[in-house]
C-alpha positions in Angstrom: -75.1 -60.5 -97.2 -72.2 -58.2 -97.4 -73.6 -56.1 -100.3 -76.9 -55.6 -98.5 -75.1 -54.3 -95.4 -73.1 -51.8 -97.4 -76.3 -50.6 -99.1 -78.0 -49.8 -95.8 -74.9 -48.0 -94.6 -74.8 -45.7 -97.6 -78.5 -44.9 -97.2 -78.0 -44.0 -93.6 -75.2 -41.6 -94.4 -77.2 -39.8 -97.0 -80.1 -39.3 -94.5 -77.6 -37.9 -91.9 -76.1 -35.4 -94.4 -79.6 -34.2 -95.3 -80.4 -33.5 -91.7 -77.1 -31.5 -91.2 -77.8 -29.3 -94.3 -81.3 -28.5 -93.0 -79.9 -27.5 -89.6 -77.2 -25.3 -91.2 -79.8 -23.5 -93.3 -81.9 -22.9 -90.3 -78.9 -21.5 -88.3 -77.9 -19.1 -91.1 -81.5 -17.9 -91.5 -81.8 -17.2 -87.8 -78.4 -15.4 -87.6 -79.3 -13.3 -90.6 -82.6 -12.5 -89.1 -81.1 -11.5 -85.8 -78.5 -9.2 -87.5 -81.3 -7.6 -89.4 -83.2 -7.0 -86.3 -80.3 -5.6 -84.3 -78.8 -3.5 -87.1 -76.2 -1.8 -84.8 -72.6 -0.7 -85.6 -69.8 1.2 -83.8 -69.1 4.9 -84.3 -66.2 6.7 -82.6 -66.9 10.4 -82.0 -63.7 12.6 -81.7 -63.9 16.0 -80.0 -61.0 18.1 -78.6 -58.8 15.2 -78.0 -61.4 12.9 -76.5 -63.1 9.9 -78.0 -66.7 8.7 -77.3 -67.7 5.3 -78.7 -71.3 4.6 -79.3 -73.3 1.5 -80.6 -76.0 2.7 -82.9 -78.4 1.6 -85.6 -79.0 5.2 -86.8 -78.0 5.9 -90.3 -77.5 9.7 -90.1 -74.5 11.3 -88.4 -76.4 14.3 -86.9 -79.0 11.9 -85.6 -76.3 9.9 -83.9 -74.9 13.1 -82.3 -78.4 14.2 -81.3 -78.9 10.9 -79.6 -75.7 11.4 -77.6 -76.9 15.0 -76.7 -73.9 16.5 -78.5 -75.0 20.0 -79.7 -73.3 21.7 -82.6 -72.7 25.4 -82.8 -73.5 27.4 -85.9 -69.9 27.6 -86.9 -68.7 24.2 -85.6 -67.6 21.8 -88.3 -68.2 18.1 -88.8 -65.7 16.0 -90.6 -67.6 13.0 -91.9 -64.9 11.7 -94.2 -64.5 8.7 -91.9 -68.2 8.0 -91.4 -70.1 5.4 -93.3 -73.7 4.5 -92.3 -74.1 1.0 -91.1 -70.4 0.3 -90.8 -67.9 0.8 -88.0 -66.6 4.3 -88.6 -65.9 7.7 -87.1 -67.2 11.3 -86.8 -64.9 14.3 -86.0 -66.2 17.5 -84.4 -64.2 20.7 -84.8 -65.3 23.5 -82.4 -65.3 27.1 -83.6 -62.5 28.7 -81.6 -60.8 32.1 -81.3 -57.0 32.0 -81.6 -54.0 33.9 -82.9 -51.8 33.2 -85.9 -48.3 34.7 -86.3 -46.7 34.1 -89.7 -43.0 34.1 -90.4 -43.1 37.7 -91.6 -44.1 38.8 -88.1 -47.8 39.5 -88.8 -50.1 38.5 -86.0 -53.8 38.0 -86.6 -56.8 37.2 -84.4 -58.8 34.4 -86.1 -62.0 32.4 -85.5 -61.7 28.9 -86.9 -62.8 25.3 -86.6 -60.4 22.6 -87.7 -56.8 21.6 -87.3 -53.6 23.7 -87.4 -53.0 22.3 -90.9 -56.5 23.3 -92.0 -56.0 26.8 -90.6 -52.8 27.4 -92.5 -54.3 26.1 -95.7 -57.4 28.3 -95.3 -55.1 31.3 -94.8 -52.9 30.5 -97.7 -49.8 30.1 -95.5 -47.1 28.2 -97.3 -44.6 26.3 -95.1 -41.1 26.4 -96.5 -38.5 23.8 -95.8 -36.8 25.8 -93.1 -40.0 27.0 -91.5 -41.1 25.6 -88.2 -44.5 25.6 -86.5 -45.0 25.5 -82.7 -47.8 22.9 -83.1 -48.0 19.8 -85.2 -50.3 20.3 -88.2 -52.8 17.6 -86.9 -53.4 19.6 -83.7 -57.1 20.7 -83.3 -57.3 24.4 -82.7 -58.7 25.6 -79.3 -59.6 28.9 -77.7 -56.6 31.0 -76.8 -54.1 29.1 -78.9 -51.3 31.1 -80.5 -50.0 29.4 -83.7 -46.6 30.7 -84.7 -44.8 30.0 -88.0 -41.3 31.2 -88.1 -38.0 30.6 -90.0 -35.8 28.1 -88.3 -33.0 29.6 -86.2 -29.4 29.3 -87.4 -27.2 28.7 -84.4 -23.5 27.8 -83.9 -22.5 25.1 -81.5 -18.8 25.2 -80.3 -17.6 22.1 -78.5 -14.6 19.8 -78.4 -12.6 22.1 -80.7 -15.2 22.0 -83.4 -17.8 24.5 -84.6 -21.1 23.4 -86.2 -24.0 25.3 -87.7 -27.5 23.9 -87.3 -31.0 24.9 -88.0 -33.5 24.4 -85.2 -37.0 25.6 -84.3 -38.8 26.3 -81.0 -36.3 24.5 -78.8 -34.0 25.1 -75.9 -30.2 25.1 -75.9 -30.3 21.5 -74.6 -32.4 20.4 -77.6 -30.1 22.2 -80.0 -27.1 20.3 -78.5 -28.9 17.0 -79.0 -29.5 17.8 -82.6 -25.9 18.7 -83.0 -24.9 15.4 -81.5 -23.2 17.0 -78.5 -23.7 15.2 -75.2 -23.2 17.1 -71.9 -21.2 15.5 -69.1 -22.3 16.0 -65.5 -19.8 18.8 -64.8 -19.7 20.3 -68.3 -20.5 24.0 -68.6 -22.7 25.4 -71.4 -23.4 29.0 -72.3 -26.1 30.1 -72.5 -27.7 27.7 -69.9 -29.2 24.5 -71.2 -32.8 25.7 -70.5 -32.5 28.9 -72.5 -34.7 29.3 -75.6 -32.8 29.3 -78.8 -32.6 32.5 -80.9 -31.4 33.1 -84.4 -27.7 33.8 -84.6 -27.1 32.4 -81.1 -23.7 31.0 -80.3 -23.7 28.0 -77.9 -20.4 27.1 -76.2 -19.7 23.9 -74.4 -16.7 23.7 -72.1 -15.6 20.2 -71.0 -15.0 20.2 -67.2 -13.0 17.4 -65.5 -12.2 17.4 -61.8 -9.4 15.4 -60.3 -8.2 14.8 -56.7 -4.6 14.8 -55.6 -2.9 14.6 -52.3 0.3 16.6 -51.4 2.5 16.6 -48.4 3.2 20.2 -47.4 5.4 22.0 -44.9 3.8 23.9 -42.1 6.2 26.7 -41.4 6.8 27.5 -37.7 6.1 31.0 -36.3 8.5 33.1 -34.4 7.5 34.8 -31.1 9.4 37.4 -29.1 9.5 37.8 -25.4 11.3 40.3 -23.2 13.6 39.3 -20.3 15.6 41.1 -17.9 18.0 38.2 -17.7 19.7 39.5 -20.9 21.3 42.8 -21.5 19.4 45.4 -23.5 19.9 45.0 -27.2 20.6 41.3 -27.2 18.5 38.6 -28.8 18.7 34.9 -27.9 16.9 32.0 -29.5 15.6 30.2 -26.4 13.4 27.7 -28.2 14.5 26.5 -31.7 11.7 26.5 -34.3 10.8 23.4 -36.2 8.6 23.0 -39.3 5.6 20.7 -39.2 3.9 18.8 -42.1 0.4 18.0 -43.3 -1.3 16.1 -46.1 -3.6 18.3 -48.2 -6.1 16.9 -50.6 -6.9 19.2 -53.5 -9.7 19.1 -56.1 -8.3 20.4 -59.4 -10.8 21.7 -62.0 -9.8 21.5 -65.6 -11.8 23.3 -68.3 -11.0 22.0 -71.8 -7.8 20.5 -70.5 -6.6 23.7 -68.8 -6.3 23.8 -64.9 -8.3 26.8 -63.8 -8.9 26.2 -60.1 -7.7 24.2 -57.2 -9.7 24.0 -54.0 -8.8 22.3 -50.7 -11.1 19.4 -49.9 -9.4 18.1 -46.8 -6.2 18.4 -44.8 -4.6 16.3 -42.1 -1.8 17.4 -39.7 1.0 14.8 -39.7 3.3 16.8 -37.4 2.6 20.0 -35.6 5.2 22.8 -35.9 7.2 24.1 -32.9 7.2 27.8 -32.7 10.6 29.5 -32.3 10.9 31.8 -29.3 13.4 34.7 -29.4 14.1 36.4 -26.1 15.0 40.0 -26.2 17.2 41.5 -23.5 15.7 44.5 -21.6 18.2 44.7 -18.8 19.8 48.2 -19.0 23.4 49.2 -18.5 23.2 50.1 -14.8 24.5 53.5 -13.8 26.9 53.5 -10.8 25.4 50.8 -8.5 27.6 48.6 -6.4 27.1 45.0 -5.6 25.6 46.1 -2.2 23.1 48.4 -3.9 24.8 51.7 -3.1 24.2 54.4 -5.6 20.5 53.5 -6.0 17.7 56.1 -5.2 16.0 53.8 -2.7 17.2 54.3 0.9 16.3 50.7 1.9 19.1 48.4 2.6 19.6 45.5 0.1 18.9 42.2 1.9 21.8 39.8 2.0 19.7 37.2 0.1 19.7 39.5 -3.0 22.8 39.2 -5.1 23.4 41.8 -7.8 25.2 41.1 -11.0 25.9 44.1 -13.2 23.5 46.1 -11.1 20.4 43.8 -11.3 19.3 40.8 -9.2 20.8 37.5 -10.1 17.8 35.6 -8.9 14.1 36.7 -9.1 10.7 35.2 -9.4 9.4 37.2 -12.4 9.9 40.3 -14.4 7.3 43.0 -15.1 7.8 45.9 -17.5 5.8 49.1 -17.2 5.9 52.8 -16.6 6.8 54.5 -13.3 5.7 57.9 -12.1 7.0 59.5 -8.9 5.5 61.3 -5.9 6.6 63.0 -2.6 5.0 63.7 0.8 5.9 65.4 4.1 8.4 63.6 6.2 6.7 61.2 8.6 3.6 60.8 6.5 2.1 57.3 6.6 1.4 54.8 3.9 -1.6 52.6 3.4 0.3 49.7 4.8 1.3 51.7 8.0 4.9 52.4 7.0 6.3 55.9 7.1 7.1 57.3 3.7 10.7 56.8 2.6 12.5 56.3 -0.7 12.1 52.5 -1.3 8.5 52.3 0.0 6.5 52.6 -3.2 2.9 52.9 -4.3 1.4 50.0 -6.3 -1.8 48.4 -7.4 -2.2 46.0 -4.4 -4.0 43.5 -6.7 -0.9 43.2 -8.8 1.7 43.7 -6.0 0.3 42.9 -2.5 1.7 45.1 0.3 5.0 43.8 1.4 6.1 42.5 -2.0 9.8 42.9 -2.5 10.9 44.4 -5.7 14.0 45.7 -7.5 13.4 48.5 -10.0 15.7 49.7 -12.8 14.7 52.3 -15.5 15.4 51.3 -19.1 17.8 54.2 -19.3 20.0 52.6 -16.7 18.9 54.6 -13.7 18.5 52.4 -10.7 15.7 53.0 -8.2 16.8 49.9 -6.4 15.4 47.7 -3.7 11.7 48.5 -2.9 8.7 47.3 -1.0 5.1 47.7 -2.0 3.7 49.8 0.8 1.1 52.2 -0.5 -1.7 52.4 -3.1 -0.9 54.5 -6.2 -3.3 57.2 -7.4 -3.0 55.7 -10.9 -5.2 52.8 -9.7 -8.2 55.1 -9.7 -7.4 57.7 -12.4 -6.5 55.3 -15.2 -3.3 57.1 -16.1 -1.7 53.8 -17.2 1.2 53.7 -14.8 2.4 50.5 -13.2 4.1 51.9 -10.0 4.6 55.2 -8.3 8.1 55.8 -6.8 8.6 57.8 -3.6 11.1 60.6 -3.7 12.3 62.9 -0.9 11.8 66.2 -2.8 9.7 67.7 -5.5 12.8 68.5 -7.5 13.7 64.8 -7.5 10.2 64.0 -8.7 10.5 66.5 -11.5 13.8 65.1 -12.5 12.4 61.6 -12.6 9.3 62.5 -14.5 7.9 59.3 -16.0 10.1 56.5 -17.1 9.9 53.0 -18.5 11.1 50.5 -15.9 11.9 46.9 -15.4 10.5 45.5 -12.1 12.1 42.4 -10.8 9.8 40.5 -8.4 12.1 39.0 -5.7 
């Protein structure tokens, strides 16, 4: 019974295998038939840097282009070296273009051509030497208006970091030449000519290494000296009334080093630590008084010196302020009145009422030592309106006294 069972099993397997073979033959036949019916393949059409892919069953390249509505000019050129009918392949179209060609001897020609830059050079018999450079890769397709230039490589010198290198470069900028020379530029480094300059034969490129550093210094602020006049001191004397003192500040500098040499320092910031105190020097303007007693006798003024005014060396011991200026003189008929209502008299003087209001008590001494003496602001001086530059106008009894006085520099003590 066992043998019989195995026999049936083997027969069954043989029948199953036969069915599978039949199905496989049918499948292959159908597939082959479908491929024969379809008959399509892929063609890539290259034109001026663009690629158009088409599925086609046509066997002729021009028929394929015609089907794509791609027209060819009389002088356009087809490159069919990559095309094979029925297989995935490519067609290249070169359009007839007008361009310029400049060779390394300087000759420039206008040319009409279809193809690549390499094809153009070959067609014109232009040989490229080892040190020649071209401004376009040879595989570039020519187009209208293109200017193809062949020239000898430029020989340039690069000076940097204490070394000098000679290199050959083509159509590049100074930046490109530095890259080729292996010279990297720091952020603050200086290069001459500038990095974007086109390289020329025989050019010298110089790189200067620039480093900036900050430093902070504590510096002295010198005090200034000012001078003021005072009638409290005799003429010709000088007295330091406020002692000067230097101040200090912190100053931050930015130092610029070029190739290790300090070339410039600029102030970035400064902070006052201590302000200086200016020195004040008081210069005495009190004149040596001519023949005036402690009671005021001997002065030109006929007004009596009030008891409250004490003279020391011919000038008041106490006063509110001191004014220096120039004094003129004037006279008038006896009994004439002043603007304040007083009758004219030596001692009643003309002033600018805005500076010395009527009734202001004054004591006047010329810088030559002549004492006009005790005076009261009583009238308005003509100088107020004529701009003559006088400060006061002193009354005298006679014209002769006026002429003798003339115009003198005076010290006016405001009592």
